Every structure is written in C-alpha cells, then in structure tokens.
C-alpha positions as CSV (number, residue, x, y, z in Angstrom):
1,M,39.6,-0.5,-6.7
2,Q,40.6,2.0,-5.3
3,L,37.6,4.2,-7.0
4,F,35.2,2.0,-6.1
5,K,36.1,1.9,-1.9
6,K,36.5,5.7,-1.9
7,L,33.0,5.4,-3.5
8,T,31.6,3.1,-0.7
9,R,33.5,5.1,2.1
10,K,31.2,8.0,0.3
11,Y,28.0,6.7,0.4
12,Q,28.5,5.1,4.4
13,R,29.2,8.1,5.3
14,F,26.0,9.7,3.3
15,K,24.0,7.1,4.6
16,L,24.9,8.0,8.6
17,G,24.8,10.8,8.1
18,K,20.8,11.1,7.4
19,T,18.0,10.6,9.4
20,P,16.0,6.9,9.1
21,Q,12.7,8.7,7.6
22,Q,15.7,10.2,4.7
23,N,17.4,6.7,4.2
24,L,13.8,4.9,3.5
25,F,13.1,8.3,1.6
26,Y,16.4,7.7,-1.0
27,G,15.8,4.2,-0.8
28,F,12.5,4.3,-2.5
29,L,13.5,7.1,-4.8
30,S,16.2,4.8,-5.7
31,Y,14.3,1.6,-6.5
32,V,12.0,4.1,-8.6
33,I,14.8,5.7,-10.7
34,I,16.6,2.5,-11.8
35,G,13.2,1.5,-12.8
36,S,12.3,4.1,-14.6
37,I,15.9,4.0,-16.5
38,L,15.5,0.2,-17.1
39,L,12.1,0.7,-18.3
40,C,13.1,3.2,-20.8
41,L,15.6,0.6,-22.3
42,P,14.6,-0.2,-25.9
43,F,15.1,-3.9,-25.5
44,F,12.6,-4.9,-22.2
45,Q,9.7,-2.3,-24.5
46,K,7.4,-3.9,-27.6
47,T,6.2,-0.1,-28.2
48,S,8.1,3.3,-27.6
49,S,6.1,5.5,-24.6
50,S,7.3,8.6,-23.2
51,I,10.0,9.0,-19.9
52,L,7.5,10.6,-17.7
53,D,5.0,6.7,-18.3
54,H,7.9,5.1,-17.4
55,L,8.3,7.1,-14.6
56,F,4.6,6.8,-13.6
57,I,4.5,2.5,-14.4
58,A,8.1,2.2,-12.3
59,T,6.6,4.8,-9.1
60,S,3.2,3.0,-9.3
61,A,5.0,-0.2,-9.1
62,V,7.5,0.2,-6.2
63,S,4.6,1.8,-4.6
64,T,2.2,-1.0,-5.3
65,T,-0.5,1.1,-6.1
66,G,-1.6,-0.1,-9.9
67,L,-2.6,3.1,-11.8
68,V,-1.1,2.5,-15.2
69,T,-1.0,5.5,-18.2
70,I,0.0,2.6,-20.6
71,S,-0.8,-0.7,-20.9
72,V,1.8,-2.9,-19.3
73,F,1.3,-6.0,-21.3
74,D,0.9,-4.0,-24.8
75,T,4.1,-1.5,-24.0
76,Y,6.2,-3.8,-22.4
77,N,7.8,-7.6,-23.3
78,F,8.8,-10.4,-20.5
79,G,11.7,-9.1,-19.6
80,G,9.7,-5.4,-18.8
81,Q,7.1,-7.1,-17.2
82,L,9.4,-8.8,-15.1
83,I,11.1,-5.1,-13.9
84,V,7.6,-4.1,-13.2
85,M,7.1,-7.8,-11.3
86,L,10.5,-6.7,-9.3
87,L,9.6,-3.4,-8.7
88,F,6.0,-3.6,-7.2
89,Q,7.5,-6.4,-5.3
90,L,10.2,-4.9,-3.7
91,G,7.5,-2.1,-2.8
92,G,5.4,-4.4,-0.9
93,I,8.2,-5.9,1.4
94,G,9.7,-2.6,2.1
95,Y,12.9,-1.2,1.8
96,L,15.6,-3.4,2.8
97,T,13.5,-6.2,4.3
98,F,15.2,-9.0,2.0
99,T,18.8,-7.8,2.4
100,T,18.6,-7.3,6.3
101,F,16.7,-11.2,6.3
102,M,19.7,-12.1,4.3
103,L,22.1,-10.4,6.6
104,L,20.4,-12.0,10.0
105,S,20.5,-15.8,7.8
106,T,24.3,-15.4,7.5
107,T,25.5,-13.5,10.4
108,R,22.8,-13.5,13.2
109,K,23.2,-9.6,14.0
110,I,22.2,-6.5,12.2
111,T,23.3,-3.0,12.2
112,R,21.6,-0.1,14.3
113,W,21.5,1.6,11.0
114,H,19.3,-1.1,10.1
115,K,17.3,-1.6,12.8
116,S,16.9,2.1,12.8
117,I,15.6,2.2,9.3
118,L,13.2,-0.9,10.0
119,N,11.6,0.3,13.3
120,S,10.4,4.1,10.8
121,E,9.2,1.6,8.1
122,F,7.8,-0.6,9.9
123,T,5.7,0.4,13.3
124,L,5.1,-2.5,15.6
125,P,3.8,-3.0,19.2
126,V,6.4,-3.7,21.6
127,T,5.1,-7.2,21.9
128,I,7.2,-7.6,18.4
129,K,10.9,-8.1,17.9
130,I,11.9,-7.0,14.9
131,K,14.1,-10.5,13.9
132,D,10.9,-12.5,14.7
133,F,9.0,-9.9,12.5
134,L,11.6,-9.7,9.4
135,K,11.5,-13.8,9.4
136,S,7.7,-13.7,9.2
137,V,7.6,-11.2,6.6
138,I,10.1,-12.8,3.9
139,L,8.3,-16.5,4.6
140,F,4.7,-15.7,5.1
141,T,5.4,-14.0,1.8
142,A,7.2,-17.1,-0.2
143,I,4.7,-19.1,1.0
144,M,1.6,-17.4,0.2
145,E,2.7,-16.0,-3.0
146,V,3.7,-19.7,-4.2
147,L,0.3,-20.7,-3.1
148,G,-0.7,-18.1,-5.3
149,A,0.6,-18.8,-8.3
150,I,-0.1,-22.7,-8.0
151,L,-3.9,-21.6,-7.3
152,F,-4.2,-19.0,-10.5
153,F,-2.2,-21.6,-12.5
154,I,-5.4,-23.8,-12.0
155,A,-7.3,-21.1,-12.7
156,F,-5.8,-19.9,-15.8
157,K,-5.2,-24.0,-17.4
158,V,-9.5,-24.3,-16.0
159,E,-10.2,-20.7,-18.5
160,G,-7.8,-22.6,-21.6
161,M,-5.6,-20.5,-21.9
162,A,-1.7,-22.1,-23.2
163,T,0.4,-23.8,-20.6
164,G,3.3,-20.9,-21.1
165,N,0.9,-17.9,-20.6
166,A,-0.9,-19.7,-17.9
167,L,2.6,-19.6,-15.7
168,W,3.7,-16.4,-16.4
169,N,0.1,-14.6,-15.7
170,A,-0.1,-17.0,-12.6
171,V,3.0,-15.8,-10.9
172,F,2.6,-12.3,-11.9
173,H,-0.8,-11.7,-10.5
174,S,-0.2,-13.6,-7.7
175,V,2.6,-12.0,-6.6
176,S,0.8,-8.6,-7.8
177,A,-2.1,-9.3,-6.0
178,F,-0.6,-10.3,-2.3
179,C,1.7,-7.2,-2.5
180,T,-1.9,-5.3,-3.3
181,A,-0.4,-3.8,-6.4
182,G,-3.2,-4.6,-8.3
183,F,-0.7,-4.6,-12.2
184,S,-2.5,-6.9,-14.4
185,L,-1.3,-7.8,-17.7
186,F,-5.0,-8.3,-19.2
187,N,-6.2,-5.3,-19.9
188,S,-9.6,-5.4,-19.2
189,G,-8.8,-5.5,-16.0
190,F,-10.4,-9.4,-14.1
191,T,-14.4,-7.9,-15.3
192,E,-14.4,-11.3,-17.6
193,Y,-13.7,-13.3,-14.3
194,V,-16.4,-11.5,-12.3
195,D,-18.8,-15.0,-12.3
196,N,-15.1,-16.8,-11.5
197,G,-15.4,-18.0,-8.0
198,L,-12.2,-19.3,-8.1
199,V,-10.2,-16.6,-9.0
200,N,-12.5,-14.4,-7.2
201,F,-11.2,-16.7,-4.0
202,I,-7.4,-16.1,-5.1
203,I,-7.5,-12.5,-5.0
204,S,-9.0,-11.9,-2.0
205,F,-7.3,-14.3,0.0
206,L,-4.1,-13.4,-1.1
207,A,-5.2,-9.5,-0.5
208,I,-6.5,-10.2,2.6
209,A,-3.3,-11.8,4.0
210,G,-1.5,-9.2,2.6
211,S,-3.4,-6.0,3.9
212,L,-3.8,-7.4,7.0
213,G,-0.5,-6.7,7.5
214,F,2.8,-8.6,9.0
215,I,2.2,-7.7,12.4
216,V,-0.9,-10.0,12.5
217,V,0.9,-12.7,10.9
218,T,3.9,-12.5,13.4
219,D,1.6,-12.1,16.2
220,F,-0.3,-15.8,15.5
221,V,3.0,-16.9,14.7
222,L,4.4,-16.3,17.9
223,W,0.9,-17.9,19.6
224,F,1.0,-20.2,17.9
225,K,4.3,-21.9,18.5
226,N,4.2,-20.7,22.3
227,K,0.5,-20.2,23.6
228,S,1.7,-17.9,26.8
229,H,2.7,-15.2,24.0
230,S,-0.6,-12.7,23.8
231,I,-2.1,-11.0,20.6
232,S,-1.3,-7.7,20.8
233,F,-3.8,-4.9,21.0
234,T,-2.9,-3.6,17.5
235,T,-4.1,-7.0,15.9
236,K,-7.2,-7.3,17.8
237,I,-8.2,-3.4,16.8
238,V,-7.4,-4.4,12.8
239,L,-9.1,-7.5,12.8
240,V,-12.3,-6.3,14.2
241,G,-12.0,-2.7,12.1
242,F,-11.5,-4.5,9.1
243,A,-14.4,-7.1,9.9
244,I,-16.7,-4.1,10.0
245,L,-15.4,-1.7,7.5
246,L,-15.6,-4.6,4.9
247,S,-19.3,-5.5,5.6
248,F,-19.7,-2.5,5.4
249,G,-19.1,-2.0,2.0
250,F,-20.4,-5.5,1.2
251,G,-23.6,-5.1,2.3
252,F,-23.8,-1.5,0.3
253,F,-22.2,-2.6,-3.3
254,Y,-24.5,-5.9,-2.5
255,F,-28.1,-4.0,-2.1
256,Y,-27.2,-0.3,-4.0
257,E,-24.8,-0.6,-6.8
258,P,-26.7,-0.8,-10.4
259,T,-24.3,-2.3,-11.8
260,V,-23.8,-5.1,-8.8
261,T,-27.6,-5.8,-8.5
262,S,-28.0,-6.1,-11.9
263,L,-25.6,-9.2,-11.6
264,E,-27.5,-12.8,-10.9
265,G,-27.4,-15.4,-8.7
266,S,-23.6,-15.8,-6.7
267,S,-21.9,-13.0,-9.4
268,R,-23.7,-10.7,-7.5
269,L,-22.3,-11.9,-4.6
270,Y,-18.8,-12.4,-5.6
271,A,-18.9,-9.2,-7.1
272,A,-20.2,-7.1,-4.2
273,F,-17.5,-9.2,-2.2
274,F,-14.9,-8.5,-4.7
275,Q,-15.2,-4.4,-5.0
276,S,-15.2,-3.8,-0.7
277,M,-12.5,-5.7,-0.8
278,T,-10.0,-4.3,-3.4
279,A,-11.2,-0.6,-2.1
280,M,-10.3,-2.3,0.9
281,T,-7.0,-3.6,1.1
282,T,-6.0,-1.4,-1.8
283,V,-5.0,-4.2,-4.1
284,G,-6.9,-2.4,-6.7
285,F,-8.1,-5.0,-9.1
286,N,-11.8,-4.8,-10.1
287,T,-14.4,-7.2,-11.7
288,V,-16.8,-4.6,-12.6
289,D,-16.6,-1.0,-14.4
290,F,-16.3,1.5,-11.5
291,G,-16.7,4.1,-14.1
292,T,-20.1,3.3,-13.9
293,F,-20.9,3.3,-10.1
294,V,-23.5,5.5,-8.9
295,M,-22.5,8.3,-6.3
296,P,-23.2,7.2,-3.3
297,M,-20.9,4.1,-4.2
298,L,-18.3,6.1,-5.3
299,V,-18.5,7.8,-2.1
300,A,-18.2,4.5,0.0
301,T,-15.5,3.4,-2.1
302,V,-13.9,6.6,-1.6
303,F,-14.0,6.4,2.0
304,L,-12.7,2.4,1.7
305,M,-10.0,3.2,0.2
306,Y,-9.0,6.8,2.1
307,I,-8.8,4.4,5.7
308,G,-7.1,1.3,3.9
309,A,-6.6,-1.6,6.0
310,S,-3.5,-2.6,8.9
311,P,-0.2,-0.7,9.1
312,S,3.0,-2.6,8.5
313,G,1.3,-4.8,5.5
314,T,1.3,-4.3,1.8
315,A,-1.6,-2.3,1.7
316,G,-2.0,1.5,1.9
317,G,-4.2,4.1,2.7
318,M,-4.8,5.9,6.0
319,K,-5.2,2.9,7.8
320,I,-7.3,1.1,9.9
321,T,-5.8,2.0,13.4
322,T,-4.8,5.8,13.0
323,L,-9.1,6.0,12.4
324,T,-9.0,3.9,15.7
325,A,-6.9,6.0,17.1
326,V,-9.2,9.4,16.2
327,L,-12.8,7.8,16.8
328,S,-11.3,7.0,20.4
329,I,-10.0,10.7,20.9
330,M,-13.4,12.0,19.6
331,K,-15.3,9.8,21.9
332,S,-13.4,10.3,24.7
333,R,-13.7,14.0,24.4
334,L,-17.9,14.0,23.8
335,R,-17.6,11.9,27.0
336,G,-15.1,14.6,28.9
337,S,-12.6,11.6,29.7
338,K,-9.4,12.8,29.8
339,R,-7.8,9.1,29.4
340,I,-8.0,8.1,26.0
341,T,-9.3,4.5,26.0
342,F,-10.2,1.6,23.3
343,F,-11.6,-1.8,24.1
344,G,-11.1,-1.1,27.7
345,K,-7.5,-0.6,27.2
346,V,-5.7,3.3,27.2
347,I,-3.8,4.7,24.2
348,P,-0.6,5.9,24.6
349,F,-0.4,10.1,24.2
350,E,2.9,9.3,22.2
351,R,0.3,7.1,19.5
352,L,-2.3,9.2,19.5
353,Y,-0.4,12.5,18.3
354,I,1.0,10.3,15.3
355,A,-2.4,9.3,14.8
356,T,-3.7,12.9,14.5
357,S,-0.9,13.8,12.3
358,S,-1.4,11.3,10.4
359,F,-5.3,12.2,9.8
360,I,-4.4,16.3,8.9
361,F,-1.4,15.8,7.1
362,Y,-3.2,12.6,4.7
363,T,-6.6,14.8,4.5
364,S,-4.4,18.2,3.7
365,L,-2.6,16.2,0.8
366,I,-6.2,14.7,-0.8
367,F,-7.3,18.3,-0.5
368,L,-4.1,19.3,-2.2
369,G,-4.2,17.1,-5.0
370,V,-7.9,17.5,-6.1
371,F,-7.2,21.1,-6.5
372,I,-4.3,21.2,-8.1
373,L,-6.2,18.1,-10.8
374,S,-9.1,20.5,-10.7
375,F,-6.5,23.3,-12.4
376,S,-4.5,21.3,-15.1
377,E,-7.5,18.6,-16.0
378,G,-10.7,18.9,-17.2
379,F,-13.1,15.9,-16.0
380,D,-15.9,15.7,-13.5
381,L,-15.0,16.4,-9.8
382,E,-15.8,13.1,-8.8
383,K,-13.3,11.5,-11.0
384,I,-10.6,14.1,-9.7
385,I,-11.2,13.4,-6.1
386,F,-11.6,9.6,-7.0
387,E,-8.5,9.7,-8.6
388,V,-6.3,10.9,-5.9
389,A,-8.1,8.9,-2.8
390,S,-6.6,5.8,-5.2
391,A,-3.1,7.3,-5.7
392,L,-2.0,8.3,-2.0
393,G,-4.0,5.2,-1.0
394,T,-1.6,3.3,-3.1
395,V,-4.9,1.0,-4.1
396,G,-5.1,1.3,-8.7
397,L,-9.2,1.8,-8.7
398,S,-9.7,4.4,-11.3
399,M,-12.1,5.6,-13.2
400,G,-10.8,5.4,-16.6
401,I,-9.4,8.7,-16.3
402,T,-5.1,8.0,-15.4
403,G,-4.0,7.6,-19.1
404,D,-5.5,11.0,-20.3
405,L,-4.4,12.9,-17.6
406,S,-2.0,16.0,-18.3
407,I,1.7,16.2,-18.0
408,T,0.8,18.0,-14.3
409,G,-2.0,15.3,-13.8
410,K,0.5,13.0,-13.8
411,I,3.1,14.5,-12.2
412,T,0.9,15.2,-9.3
413,L,-0.4,11.2,-8.8
414,I,3.6,10.4,-9.1
415,F,3.9,12.3,-6.1
416,L,1.2,11.1,-4.2
417,M,2.0,7.8,-5.2
418,F,5.4,7.6,-3.9
419,I,4.3,10.0,-0.5
420,G,1.8,6.7,-0.4
421,R,3.9,4.2,-0.2
422,L,6.2,6.1,2.1
423,G,3.6,7.1,4.3
424,V,2.9,10.7,4.8
425,L,4.4,11.1,8.2
426,T,7.6,9.4,7.4
427,F,7.5,11.9,4.2
428,G,7.2,14.9,6.3
429,L,9.7,13.5,8.7
430,A,12.5,12.9,5.6
431,I,12.3,16.5,4.3
432,W,11.9,18.8,7.3
433,S,13.1,16.9,10.5
434,K,17.2,17.8,11.3
435,R,19.3,15.7,13.6
436,V,17.6,15.5,17.2
437,N,19.0,19.2,18.5
438,Q,19.2,19.0,22.5
439,E,19.8,22.7,22.4
440,S,16.8,24.1,20.2
441,D,15.0,20.8,22.9
442,D,15.7,22.8,26.0
443,L,14.9,26.3,25.1
444,E,12.4,27.7,27.1
445,I,9.3,28.6,24.6
446,P,6.3,30.7,26.0
447,E,2.8,29.0,26.5
448,D,-0.2,31.2,25.4
449,D,-3.7,29.9,25.1
450,I,-6.0,29.5,21.9
451,A,-9.7,29.0,21.7
452,V,-10.9,25.9,20.1
C-alpha cells in the first residue's frame, strides 16, 4: 500500500511538471505501448506476428489511421479485435475526454490540469465552454455509434451474414467509421459493397458526422437549446469548406476516374461520392481499389487527404480551418490589405500564426517522410507519396504497399501516424517547448530585415 501511494505521488509530480502538450504526448504514447503489449500476448492472437507489426497496429488504432501491415481478422481473435476497437475508440474521442466527462458527472468540477490538457488537445472558439463541449463529445459519440451499429446489423443481415458475426461486425465497423479509424474485419475492405446503397450511406453518415467535428455538433446543440446562441465562425468555415472540397472530389471521381466511370447506374454515383468522402473525412475505407487509379485522381486524393476535415473532430489532415487561414493570408497579401479577413471577419493574428506554423510543419513532415521512404523502399514515387500522406493525415488508404514495407518504412509510418494523431504543432511543442521563461521573454533581441 505504501509503495502504491509513493508511486502515485511520483506520477502526480511527473505529470504536473510537464507542459499540457507533453502530457498529451505521454498520454497517447501510453495508449500505444499498453495496446502493443496486449496485442503481443498469445491468447489474443490467431496467428503469431512480429512485435513491430503489433506496434504498427496499435499505433494505427490509437491514431485512428487504419493502415495495417497484417490482417486484423486473420491475426487476432475476438479478444484481440476488441482491444484494437478500444484503442481506436480512445484515440477517436481523445485523451482524457472520457475520464474528464466521468469526473464532471460525479463531482461537477474538473481540475486546472484537466482543463489545460483539454484546451491543448481541442482548439475551441470562445463561444463554446469546455464543459458543454465534453458533454457533446460523449453523448454524440454514444448516440451515433449505437445508431450506426443498428443500421450495420440490418445491412449485414440483409446480406445473409450470421447473427453473431453480423452483430460483432456491426459494432466494430460502426465505431471504426465514426472515429474515422478505417479498420475493417474484411480483408478486401468494402469493395464487395460498392453497389450497396445502405452500407455506403451508413459509413458516409458516420464518417461525416465524426469528421465535421465536435465543435460543429456542440454549436448546433447550444443553438437548438438557446436560439440566441450564435453559430461560431469556425463552424461556418468548416461547413462551407467541407461542402466545396467534397463536391470537388466527387466531380473529379465521377467524370474522370476510369475505375469509377466503368461502373453503371447508381454504383458509379456511390463510388464517386464514397472515394471523395473517405479521403476528405480520413475514414480510410474504400469501395474500389486505389491502386488502379490514374495519376490525376491520385493527386486529387492526396490533396483531399492532405487537407482533412474539421479541428476537434475524429478526422486527421491539416484541417479546413488551417487551409482557410493560409488562403486568407495569401489573398490579403495579393490585395495589399493589412488585415486578414474571411467571410467579412478579421482572423486574429494568433490563429494565423498557428495556422501558418501548422501548414509549414505539416508539409515539411510529408516531404521528410517521402524522402526517407524513397531511400528505404523500392516502390514508385506516387505510391510512396500516397502512403506518407495517408499516414500523417491518419487516413488509412493505401495503394497496397503497407504490408511490403521494410522495417525502416514501417517505423517511419509509425512515427508519422503518431504525430498525425497528436497534431503536428502539439508534437513540436511537446518535444521542444519548455515552461514559460519570463526572463527569456523579456530579453532584448535585435531586429533586422530579410528580403522575401
């Protein structure tokens, strides 16, 4: 008992001595490590695999990516599959979200430590309070996943699946779709369901709901309760940006991708929308083989994966709001305006600073990942770029090379997936930032000019 108390005190001192970003780093890292250890245990496996493959699966699950080097269905039994599902459930709703919600439900109070970490993980507009946000996250997640499981169960039973298998597949794929995790118990993904309107609808509905972000959900819940609540600027940007990019992808896939245009009737419509949706929401499921896509469509898919969806949601990518801020800066520069505006609103300088930093860091990581894999792997460049963009964007789409990667390639993707889930700026701050040093902030630093 004394040893337990001593260890608890040491842990408390450790976490209080770290920045919020470092706490997030160690929190998600602990999920990955514990998940890897559990998946390595023989009684959770059907067939044995290397430790690196188990680590890859655990990281992919926690980061809600969906890239796999081994088959989840063929490698893990029910217990192992359940662990994988729990990992991407935790990764989807975020570190401390569930525990903080339980704390709120019992004591109605959360500590300053909890608030600082949650504010670091979820970038919220000033119109939304952290308590309202957390309630929306948990309740909305529960409602959507239960609804998704019911609909999936109906769809799988209609397809003739046995009741037990239909139930487990329904639950697993519902959680995976809403968390935009991209994990499937079908080795061929959803390619057999390309013409199944119900399955296409369920996945799209869940993935879009999760990827639009809990900010959007909280906004509309508060507006529904109180009509005087104004929809935030962030929500408006996310909805408009998402609609534009999704339409852009749908149009390109529908008219220009031979794999899609070869389909007939409603199947072509389903396939075009689904492939655009899966890249945009970073859900990672596919109903056609991306390995057969022509080059322009691969570029379009990489672009959608690169952007992603909404902040503070289950999707990955650079985020629509970041793209909006960067484009607004460019527009204002070209017009010679000193103020950076979008939709007639001035964007705060602090947000612009974060957006440009995220844009530069994110793009640099993609370049670095491609550079490393171009040395370690013998695949075509477009396949490497696709794989790296999918890993950092926590998408899970692949042109079929993930399982054939070298040890260096797998380790590189593990790092990229982890960074993608944590957030590129959060990762950077966790590694390089220190506690605020007032003396260093007060130092006089000489100013000079630079030609740009």
